C-alpha positions in Angstrom: 0.0 0.0 0.0 1.3 3.4 -0.9 -0.2 6.6 0.4 0.4 9.8 -1.6 -0.4 13.4 -1.2 -0.3 15.6 -4.3 -0.3 19.3 -3.3 0.0 22.6 -5.1 -2.1 25.5 -6.3 -5.2 25.5 -8.4 -4.4 25.4 -12.1 -1.2 23.2 -11.7 -3.1 20.0 -12.4 -2.7 18.6 -8.9 -6.1 16.9 -8.9 -5.7 15.7 -12.5 -2.4 14.0 -11.5 -4.0 12.3 -8.5 -6.9 11.1 -10.6 -4.5 9.7 -13.2 -2.7 7.7 -10.6 -6.0 6.4 -9.1 -7.4 5.5 -12.5 -4.1 3.8 -13.4 -4.3 1.7 -10.3 -7.9 0.7 -11.3 -6.7 -0.2 -14.8 -4.2 -2.5 -13.1 -6.8 -4.2 -11.0 -5.7 -2.6 -7.7 -7.6 -1.1 -4.9 -7.6 2.7 -4.9 -8.8 5.7 -2.9 -9.0 9.4 -3.9 -9.9 12.3 -1.8 -9.6 15.9 -3.1 -9.4 19.1 -1.1 -9.3 22.6 -2.7 -10.2 26.2 -2.1 -13.0 28.0 -3.8 -10.7 29.6 -6.4 -10.3 27.9 -9.7 -6.7 29.1 -10.2 -4.2 30.2 -7.6 -6.0 28.7 -4.6 -4.7 25.8 -2.7 -5.3 22.2 -4.0 -4.3 18.8 -2.7 -5.5 15.3 -2.9 -4.8 12.0 -1.2 -4.4 8.9 -3.2 -3.9 5.4 -1.9 -3.0 2.5 -4.2 -3.0 -1.0 -2.7 -3.1 -4.7 -3.6 -5.3 -5.3 -0.5 -8.6 -3.6 0.5 -8.1 -0.1 1.9 -9.5 0.2 5.4 -9.5 4.0 5.5 -9.1 6.6 2.8 -7.5 9.0 5.2 -3.8 9.9 4.5 -2.5 11.7 7.5 1.0 10.2 7.2 1.8 9.8 3.5 4.5 7.5 2.1 5.0 10.0 -0.7 4.5 13.8 -1.1 4.4 15.3 -4.6 4.6 19.1 -4.0 4.2 21.4 -7.0 4.9 24.6 -5.1 6.8 25.9 -2.1 3.9 26.4 0.4 2.7 22.9 -0.3 6.2 21.5 0.2 6.7 23.2 3.5 3.1 22.4 4.8 3.1 18.7 4.0 6.8 17.6 4.2 6.8 17.2 8.0 3.9 14.7 7.6 5.8 12.3 5.3 6.6 9.0 7.2 10.2 8.3 8.0 11.7 6.4 5.1 9.3 8.1 2.7 9.8 10.1 -0.5 9.3 13.7 -1.2 9.2 14.9 -4.9 9.3 18.7 -5.0 9.1 21.1 -7.9 12.4 22.8 -7.5 11.5 25.4 -10.0 9.0 26.9 -7.4 10.5 25.8 -4.1 13.7 25.1 -2.2 14.0 21.4 -1.4 15.2 21.7 2.2 12.8 19.5 4.2 14.9 19.8 7.4 14.9 16.0 7.6 17.4 13.3 6.9 15.0 10.4 7.2 13.3 10.9 3.8 14.5 10.8 0.2 14.0 14.1 -1.5 13.9 14.5 -5.3 14.4 18.1 -6.5 12.7 18.2 -9.9 12.9 21.4 -12.0 9.4 20.6 -13.2 8.6 24.1 -14.7 11.8 24.0 -16.7 11.2 20.5 -17.9 7.6 21.3 -18.8 8.8 24.2 -20.8 11.3 21.9 -22.5 8.5 19.5 -23.3 6.6 22.3 -25.0 3.9 23.5 -22.6 4.2 24.9 -19.0 0.8 23.3 -18.3 2.5 19.9 -18.4 4.1 20.4 -15.0 1.9 17.7 -13.5 3.0 15.2 -16.1 6.6 15.9 -15.2 5.8 15.2 -11.6 3.9 12.0 -12.6 6.9 10.7 -14.4 9.1 11.5 -11.4 6.6 9.7 -9.1 6.6 6.6 -11.3 10.4 6.5 -11.5 10.8 7.0 -7.7 8.1 4.4 -6.7 7.3 2.1 -9.6 3.7 2.5 -8.2 1.9 2.0 -11.6 3.1 1.1 -15.1 3.9 3.9 -17.5 1.5 2.3 -19.9 -1.4 2.8 -17.4 -0.6 6.5 -17.1 -0.4 6.9 -20.9 -3.8 5.2 -21.3 -5.3 7.7 -18.8 -3.6 10.5 -20.8 -5.1 9.1 -24.0 -8.5 9.2 -22.4 -8.0 12.8 -21.2 -6.5 14.1 -24.4 -8.6 12.2 -26.9 -8.7 14.1 -30.2 -5.7 16.3 -29.0 -2.6 14.5 -30.2 -0.4 17.5 -29.7 -1.3 17.7 -26.0 -0.8 14.0 -25.7 2.7 14.3 -27.2 3.7 17.2 -25.0 2.5 15.4 -21.8 4.2 12.1 -22.7 7.5 14.0 -23.3 7.0 15.8 -20.0 6.4 12.5 -18.2 9.6 11.0 -19.7 11.6 14.1 -18.7 10.3 13.7 -15.1 11.3 10.1 -15.0 14.8 10.9 -16.4 15.2 13.6 -13.7 14.7 11.1 -10.9 16.9 8.5 -12.5 19.6 11.1 -12.8 19.3 11.7 -9.0 19.2 8.1 -7.9 
């Protein structure tokens, strides 16, 4: 069982990333839980979601002590990093935050997600960069499952699909470079 918190601000695709992980888990026949939390603003407000993916039934969807934090901005990183369990993983968008968690009991991946999204062709693909980083760091779900979810989301938009797949691959490479 892996408990994940995705956190950032509205408009960064935080909830979309969480949904893709949950749906990918479902495609793979696993048990999943997804709970979203966001402010009333569409863009710029806070947004986070908890995702649990397990091979066994999930007793509670609450994620107070996540195994993994995926933080897309600085305030989210600093708010949620103390909650990550000892031995856990933090993936932080280093383009928008420092990566100092003040802890030596977690693995921190500093991903320049905004820069990589720009390199992929669209700044809006930051969440795909972070999904790639998550998959490389945890092997939680197969890449193919994420790509199937992307295909569903971007049906009829091959250019967006291409950008997001490239962003995903750049995120994976960034983690593999840091391992």
